[in-house]
C-alpha positions in Angstrom: 2.2 -8.9 20.9 5.3 -7.6 19.5 8.9 -10.3 20.2 10.2 -9.4 23.8 13.1 -7.6 24.0 15.7 -10.2 25.5 18.9 -7.4 26.4 20.0 -4.2 26.8 22.1 -4.7 23.6 18.4 -5.1 21.9 17.1 -2.6 24.1 19.2 0.1 22.2 18.7 -1.5 18.3 15.1 -1.0 19.1 15.7 2.7 20.7 17.7 4.0 17.7 15.2 1.6 14.7 12.4 4.3 16.8 14.9 7.7 16.9 16.5 7.9 20.6 14.9 11.5 20.8 11.3 10.3 19.6 11.8 7.2 22.1 11.5 10.0 25.0 9.3 13.0 23.9 6.6 10.8 22.8 6.6 7.7 25.5 4.3 9.4 27.7 1.8 9.5 24.6 2.3 5.8 24.0 1.1 4.8 27.9 -1.4 7.3 27.4 -3.1 6.1 24.4 -1.9 2.4 24.6 -5.9 1.5 24.1 -5.9 2.8 20.7 -2.7 1.0 20.0 -3.2 -1.9 21.7 -7.1 -3.0 19.5 -5.9 -3.8 15.9 -8.6 -2.5 14.0 -8.0 1.3 15.7 -4.3 0.8 16.3 -3.8 1.9 11.8 -5.3 5.3 12.6 -3.7 5.7 15.8 -0.7 5.8 13.8 -2.0 8.0 10.8 -3.1 10.1 13.3 0.3 10.5 14.6 1.9 11.1 11.3 -0.6 13.8 10.8 -0.2 15.2 14.1 3.7 15.9 13.9 3.7 17.0 10.2 7.7 16.7 9.6 9.2 13.8 11.4 9.1 11.2 8.9 8.8 11.4 4.6 5.9 9.1 5.2 3.6 6.9 7.0 5.7 3.3 6.9 8.9 5.9 9.0 6.2 6.8 11.8 5.1 3.3 11.7 7.7 2.2 11.9 8.8 4.0 15.1 5.7 3.1 16.6 5.9 -0.7 16.3 9.7 0.1 18.1 7.7 2.2 20.9 5.1 -1.1 21.2 7.5 -3.1 21.4 9.6 -1.3 24.5 6.0 -1.1 26.3 5.6 -4.6 26.1 8.7 -5.5 26.9 8.8 -4.3 30.0 11.5 -1.6 29.1 9.9 1.7 29.6 12.1 2.6 32.4 14.9 1.3 30.9 14.8 3.4 27.4 14.0 6.4 29.7 17.8 5.5 31.2 19.0 5.5 27.8 17.3 9.1 27.0 18.8 10.6 30.3 22.2 9.1 30.0 22.0 9.8 26.3 25.0 11.8 24.4 22.9 16.0 24.0 24.7 16.3 20.5 23.5 13.4 19.8 20.2 13.1 20.7 19.8 16.8 19.4 16.4 17.7 21.4 16.8 18.0 24.7 12.4 18.3 25.4 13.0 14.6 24.9 15.0 14.6 28.4 12.6 16.3 30.2 9.7 14.2 28.5 11.4 10.8 29.6 12.1 12.1 33.5 8.9 13.1 33.9 7.9 9.5 32.7 10.2 8.4 35.3 8.4 10.1 38.0 5.2 9.3 37.2 6.7 5.2 37.0 8.6 5.7 41.0 4.9 7.7 41.9 2.8 4.9 40.1 0.5 7.8 38.0 1.0 6.0 35.2 
């Protein structure tokens, strides 16, 4: 288990580590594929698959590893709803990816309905 996020400022820092647009865009995938990254033996394969499936996001796999570890920390800290709210509240120009807001709303709706 990763170090718990203690407060809102720390959450913002962790979201910045992953990239706020990434948090919004990929949270659902991380939640759906939880079994893969929770297993220590499968985690590196999970990260490798993200790196290969979404070329151009990171120059090398270490960038994807940093993003993945930040996402996992958000989930394990129970801060998914708060992180999705940060995405929804973000300045659209700074966020740079409107799709991430749409995806964040979907995650929040699914959490509210208990379907996730």
